[in-house]
C-alpha positions in Angstrom: 84.0 50.5 119.4 87.1 48.5 119.6 86.0 46.5 116.2 85.6 49.8 114.6 89.0 51.1 115.4 90.7 47.9 114.5 88.8 48.0 111.2 90.0 51.3 110.6 93.6 50.8 111.3 93.5 47.5 109.3 92.1 49.3 106.3 95.0 51.8 106.3 97.6 48.8 106.2 95.6 46.5 104.0 97.4 46.3 100.6 97.7 43.8 97.9 101.4 42.0 97.5 102.6 45.1 95.5 100.0 47.8 96.4 96.9 48.6 94.4 95.6 47.4 91.4 97.3 49.6 88.5 95.6 47.9 85.8 94.2 44.7 84.2 94.2 43.6 80.6 93.7 40.7 78.2 96.4 40.1 76.0 96.3 37.0 73.7 95.6 33.6 76.0 96.6 35.8 79.2 94.6 37.9 81.7 97.6 40.0 83.3 96.7 42.2 86.3 99.5 44.7 87.6 99.9 45.9 91.2 101.8 48.4 92.7 102.2 52.0 94.4 104.5 53.9 92.0 106.3 56.6 93.8 109.9 58.0 93.4 112.2 55.7 94.8 112.4 51.8 94.6 108.8 50.4 93.7 107.6 47.2 94.0 105.6 45.6 91.1 103.3 42.3 91.5 101.9 40.8 88.3 99.0 38.1 88.5 99.1 35.9 85.1 95.9 34.1 84.6 94.6 32.0 81.8 92.2 34.1 80.0 89.6 31.3 79.3 89.0 30.0 82.9 90.8 32.7 84.9 93.3 29.9 86.8 96.6 31.4 87.8 99.7 30.6 85.5 102.4 29.8 87.4 104.8 28.5 85.0 105.2 31.7 82.7 108.3 34.1 82.5 107.4 37.5 83.3 109.3 40.8 82.8 108.6 44.5 83.5 110.3 47.3 81.6 110.2 50.9 82.4 112.3 53.8 82.4 115.2 52.0 80.5 115.1 49.4 83.1 114.3 45.8 82.4 113.6 43.4 85.4 112.4 39.8 85.7 109.6 39.2 87.8 109.6 36.0 90.0 107.7 34.0 92.6 110.8 34.1 94.7 110.4 38.0 95.1 106.8 37.9 95.7 105.2 37.3 99.2 102.0 35.9 97.6 103.3 32.9 95.6 100.7 33.3 93.0 102.2 36.5 92.0 105.4 37.4 90.0 107.2 40.3 91.9 110.1 42.7 91.0 111.5 46.3 92.1 112.0 49.1 89.9 113.7 52.5 90.9 112.2 55.5 89.7 114.2 59.0 89.8 111.6 61.6 89.4 107.6 61.7 89.4 105.8 61.8 86.2 104.1 59.5 83.5 106.1 56.6 82.6 105.2 53.8 80.0 105.1 50.2 81.8 105.8 47.2 79.6 104.9 43.9 80.8 106.0 40.8 78.7 104.6 37.1 79.7 106.1 34.2 77.8 105.0 30.6 78.4 105.9 27.3 76.7 102.5 26.0 75.5 100.4 29.3 75.2 103.1 31.7 73.8 103.8 35.1 74.6 102.1 38.6 75.3 103.0 42.0 75.5 101.2 45.0 77.5 102.1 48.6 77.2 100.3 50.8 79.8 100.9 54.4 81.1 101.4 54.7 84.8 101.8 57.9 87.0 104.8 57.9 89.4 104.1 60.2 92.4 106.7 62.0 94.5 107.7 60.7 97.8 105.4 61.7 100.5 107.0 63.5 103.5 108.0 61.0 106.2 105.6 62.6 108.8 102.8 61.8 106.3 103.8 58.2 106.2 103.8 57.7 109.7 101.1 59.9 111.1 99.2 57.1 112.6 102.0 56.4 115.0 102.6 60.0 115.9 98.8 60.5 116.6 98.6 57.3 118.7 100.1 58.9 121.7 98.1 62.1 122.0 94.8 59.9 121.3 96.0 57.4 124.1 96.5 60.8 126.6 93.1 62.2 125.8 91.4 58.7 126.0 93.0 58.4 129.5 92.3 62.0 130.7 88.4 61.3 129.4 88.4 58.1 131.4 89.8 59.7 134.7 87.3 62.8 134.3 84.5 60.4 133.9 85.6 58.6 136.9 85.7 61.6 138.9 82.3 62.7 138.2 80.8 59.4 139.1 82.4 59.4 142.5 81.7 63.0 143.4 78.1 62.5 144.9 76.6 64.9 147.6 76.7 63.7 151.2 73.9 61.8 152.5 71.5 63.6 154.7 71.8 63.1 158.7 
């Protein structure tokens, strides 16, 4: 039971470096995968650049992301996972946006990918933190159930004389 609960909470918290896979597309000699969870406010994007022929990560490319009249360079320094290039973009309203990713590398040349993404509204704070708020009532209910089961076990009829 403990294992099931730990896996359940771990699944809620498990994300890639920048969120879910938004898209994966081949352009020229590159296979580009973009991760993120676009919502209103500051959104982190991570980009995995791979050699299209053998799927090996390309660690010496220059990557930039352009969206909503903003251009940002994605670097390894901003990424938790050093195989990825990461940057942050700020969205001011929800809706559909065109995300452009530019990749350049000395030996392989360059690539340009244009893909539409949907930016969702910022969730209400209580929706983002509901597991924290639910933890206390669940703990109280489990404790009450434990005490009730213990009291049932100890209440046995007296032995006959």
